[in-house]
N, C-alpha and C positions, 0 to 999 in steps of 0.2 A: 230611435233608441241607440244606445251605444253599449259596447261591451267593455268591462273594466279589466285592467291589468295593472300589476304593481309597477310603480315608477322605476325601480331599479331594474326589474326584468326587461321592461320595454325600452330602456335606454339602448340596449343592444338590438332588440327585435324591431324597434322603430326604424333603425338604420336599414335593417334588412328589408322592411316593408317598402321603403322608398325605392329599392331596386329589385322588387319582386320579379322573378324570372319570367321571361316571355318567349315562348317558341312552340311550334307544333311538333308533335311526334310523327316521325316518318319511318316506314319500315326500311330495313336494310341491314348492313353489316353491324356486328357488335364491336365493342372496344377490343383493341389488340391485347389488353391485359386480362380480359375475362371472356369466357364463351357466352353465346347468346343465352344459354340456360344451363346452370350448373346441375350436376347429378351426383348421386351417392350420398354418403354420410355427411359430407361437408355442407350440404344444403339444409341440414338441421342444426348446424353449429352457429350460434350468434356471431355476427361479424362477417358471415358469408355474403358475397355479392351474388345475388340470385340471378340477375340478368342486367344487361345494359342495352339501351337503344339510342341511336343517334337523335339529336335535336336539330331542327332546321332553323335557319335565320342567322343573323349576325350577332355574335357573342363576344364578350370580353372576359379576360381573366383578371378580375379586380382583386387587389390585395386585401388582407384583413377579413372581416366577417362577411363582406359582400360576396366574395367568391365568384363563381361562374354566372354571369348575368348577361342579358341581352343589351345591345348598344342603345336600343330605344324601345319604348313600349313596356308592357308587363304581362305576366301570366300567373296562373294559380294552379295548384295541384292538390289532390286529395286521394285518399285510399279508403277502401271499405267494401265489404260484401264481395270480396274476390276481384275487385276492380282497382286499377290505378287510373285516375282521371287527370288530364291536363287540359287547361283552357287558355287560349290566347286569341286576341282580337275578338272575333265572334265564332271561333272554331273550337270544338270540344272533341277530344280523342279519348277513347277507352282502351285500356290495355289489361290483359289478364295478369293478375298478381302472381299466379302460379308459374306461367311460362314466359311472360314478357311479350306475348303475341298481341298485335293490334286486333281488337275485336270490332270496333266501329269508329267512324269519324264523321262528324256532322258540322255544317255551318249553320248557325242560327239565323233565321230569317225574320223579317218584319220589324226591324229596328232602324233608327235613323243612321245615316252614314256617319262614321266616326265613333259609333258606340263601341264599347269594349267590355270584356269580362272583368268583373271585380270580385269574384269569389266562386269557388267550386266546392261542393259537398257531396259525398257519396253515401247513400242509404241502401237499405236491403234490396229494394226493387226499383229505386228511382235515383236519378242524379239531379241535383239542384244547382243551377248556374245563375249567379248574379250578373246583371248587365247594367252598366252605367251609360247614360247618353253623353254626347260630347258637351263641352262647356257651353253655357248659354242656353241650353235646352231647358224648358220648364219642367218636364217630367223627370222624376228621380229614378232610383234603382228599380228594376223589375227583376223578378225571380222566375226563371224558366225551368220547368220540370220536364225532364227527359226520361224515357224508358231506359232502365239500366240494361235491359236485354238487347235493345236495338238502337238506342239513341234517338228514337222517334220523339219529336217535340210534342208534348201533351198539352201544355198550356203555360201562360205566363201571368204573373200577378204583381201588383204594386207592392213595394217593400221599403222598409226603412234603411238608411245607410248602416252598414254593418249588421243589418237584420237579415231578412230573407227567410228561407226555409230552415226550421229547426227540427222538423220531422217530415218525411215524405215517403209515400208508397206509390204503387201504380194507380191507386184510386183516390188518394187524398194527400194534401200537403198543408202543414201548419206554418203559416207565414207571419213573421213579425213585421207589422206596419208601423207607421210613425205614431199612431195613437190606439191601435188595437192589435190583438193576436187573434187570428182567424184560421179555422180549419176549412179549407175549400175542397170540393170534389174536383179532381184534376181534369176529368173528362168534360164536365158541364160548367164548371165555375160556381156551382151552387154552394152557398154558405152552410156548412154543417153545424158549426158553432162559432161564436165570436165573443171576445171579452175585451173591454176597454182597458187601456194601460195608463191613462192619465195623459199628462203633457208630453210633448216630444222630448227626447234626450234622456230617457230613462236607461238604466243599466240592466242587463239580463244575463242569466247563466242557465245552462241545462244540466240536469243531473237526475239519474234514476227514473227517467220517464216523466219528469216534471220540468216545467219552465218557471224560473224564479225571476220576477220583474220588480224593480224598485218603484216605489211611489213616493215622490218627494213632498206630497201634500201641498203643492203650489210653491214650495221654497226652492232654493238653490241646492242642488245635490252636494256641491263642494262646500258651501257655506253653512247650510242649515241642517245637514244630515238627511237621513232617509226616514220618512215618517212610517212607512210600512213596506212589506214585501208581499207581492201577490204570488201564490204558489198555484200553478195551473197544471192540471193533468193533461198531458199531450194527447191522450186517447179520447177522453170524454169532455174536456173543457171545464170540468169541475174546479172551482176556485176556492182557495183558503187565503184569508188575509192575515199575515203574520205581523204583529206589532210588538215593539219592545215593551218590557214590563214598565218602563218609565222613560219619558223623554223620546228621543229619536235614536235610530241606529247611527252611530258616528262613522265618518269616513265614507268609503264607497264599497259596494258589494264586489268582492273579488273572486270568491270561490263558493260553490255549493257542493256538498258531498255528504252522503249518508243522512240527508235530512237536515244537516247543520249548515249554518251560513257563516262566512268569514268576511269581515269588513276591514279595510285597511286605510289608515291615514298616513300623514307624512312621517310620523315617528312611533306609531302604535298600531297594533292589530287587535281585533275583538272577535270572539266566536260566540254565536248564539244558537240555541236549538230551535226546533220547529214551532215552539210555543212563544218564542221571543225572549226566553230566559237567557241571561248572560252566562256563558260557560266559563270563559277565561279571557284574560287580556295579557298582552306581552309587548314589550318595547321592541320595535323593529323598524328599519328604514325601507323595507320593501319585501314583497312576495315574489320570489324568483321563479319557483316551479311549483306545480301541484301534481300529486299522484292520486288521481281520483279513485283508482282501484283499492288503494290502501288508506284512503281518506287522510292523506298526509300532505302538509304544505311545507315548503322550504323557504325560510325567512332569513334575511340578512340581519344579524344582530352583532354589532361591533365588528370584530375580526372573524366571526364565525358564520357559517351557513348552517342553520339549525333545521332539522327535520322535526316537525311538530304535529302531533295527532290533533286533527280538528275537533274531535269529540272530547278529548280529555285535556289537551294543552300540554301533555307530557312530551319531553324531548326524546325522540327515538334515534336521532343521529346528529353528529356534529362534525363539520368539515371546515377547512380554511375557506373563507369567503372568496379568496382569489380564484378558486376553482370554478365559481359560478360563471365567470366570463366566457368559459368554453362550453358550457352546458346549455342544451336547447329543449330537452323534453325528458320526462321521467316516467317509468312504469315499473312497478314491483320493486322499488328502491334502487333500480339501476338507471342512471341518467345517461342520455346520449350526449357525447362530446364530439366535437369536430376540430381537427387540427387545420390550420389555415395555409393558404398559398400552395406552392408547388409540391410540397412534401406532405400534403394533407391526407388524413384518413379519418374514419369514424371509429369511435370506441365507446364501450360501456363502462361507466364508473359506478362502483358499488358505494353508495353514500354512507352506508353503515360501517363497512370495513375500511373505507377510504383506499380502495385498491381498484385498478383497472381490471374488469372482469372479462373483457374480450376486446379485440380490435380487428379491423378489416384490413384488406390489402390497400395499397395506395389509391387514394381518390383525390387527385390534385385539384385545388381550388373548389372544394365542396361548398354547395349552397343549400341552405335549408329553406324550403317553401313555407311561407307564412300567410295565414288568413287571420286578420285581426279579430274575427268573430270567435275564434277558438274551435270552430267546428270543422275546419278544413286545414289543409297544409300537409307537410311532409309526413306526419305521423298521427295516428288516432289512439285514444286510450285503450281500445280493444284490439288493436292490431299488433302484428309481430314483425312488421317491416317498416322501413323509412325510405322515402323517395328523396334523392339528392341530384342536383345538377352538378356535373363535373366537367373538367376540361382535359381530355386525353392527349391533346397536342396543342402547344402554345405557338401562335404565330408572331409576327412582328407588330410593333406599336406604330400608330400613325404619327406620333410625335414623342418627344422626350418626356412630356408631361402627361401623357395618356397611358391608360392600361393597355397591355398587349392584346391583340386579337386572339380569340380562341379558334383554332383551326378545326378542332374536332370536339364540339360540345356533345355531351351525352347525358342521358337520364339513367341513374343507377338505383337499383332496389337492393337494400341491405337488410339482412335478417337481424333483428335486435333481440329476439328471444325464441326459445324452442316452440314451434307451432304445436 
């Protein structure tokens, strides 16, 4: 299966994905610009840097949207349920979101030499880690379920590329495979329930306790549209098949929110309700951002970035489309922006008032962690903080045509809304 994203939004995010940060978290000193853990009222003010931790490995201060990245390899990060998780190589580290203190660190065992982490997701009582084998190996991605409390490795399961766990607890995990969605008991591997998803290459989204999986009906998703969408309850496995009132769903499934579905094509978007009834359609060249809490999507339309209600199609905000190039994530109508290079910082942009709502202290060469599944990365829809890789001190470059070395790479936790 695959996860869909708007073409305009992923023009930027695709570049970031190529240089996903890779490093292990190590205990030690904090950045010279911030204490290890802030205290007092400023820790409840959006833009506050809650804590920083050094990152190990060889890093570069890349210009532009790349930011602080490792010189080779890659890594992923995710936050949730009080944890900040970072994975690199086959090592996973858990950090307390509240204090920045390392809680546990484990090296995953039982995988071929050369395997590496390809995704990290944090759930209430479990952490899911995708592992890809080295090139040439017949086996594909496996999803490893760890205890969130201790990091103990509970079990691993076969998974689809960009699939893996969409829900996990200490006792079960819902895994997206290439042709099925299955809820496994993590201790025994027993199948609790399983649902077929048709041919490989389907698109999926998660919203409100449900998994939405496209069914192309044997046709090409891009050329023939989507014949139906399977709505699967992540707790029980109960399935509802959603079909359009006529024909097929055009475009690709891009968002699911409040029971409604958004499909996007090259120059148009369409919204449908849970019965397959067309709600509205609008000209657009891309879906840039989605605010699941407010069931709002942000679409490029000519020279404007429009905030549109998925349920009604009404425009709730309008900004210059140029601002989208600096925005990475949105919650409650406040989008996260990052300034680039040596004078970088993080800032919150109110898309309705078109004003900067808050800004952080300097975070030079900030890097936003990306997981193309949409379930991991620097920020989560329910979270109040974002994880960024930064470069506290720049070293020399190996050559005139290469990026300078980062002498002090760090992980920074920035508060984005009042907890």
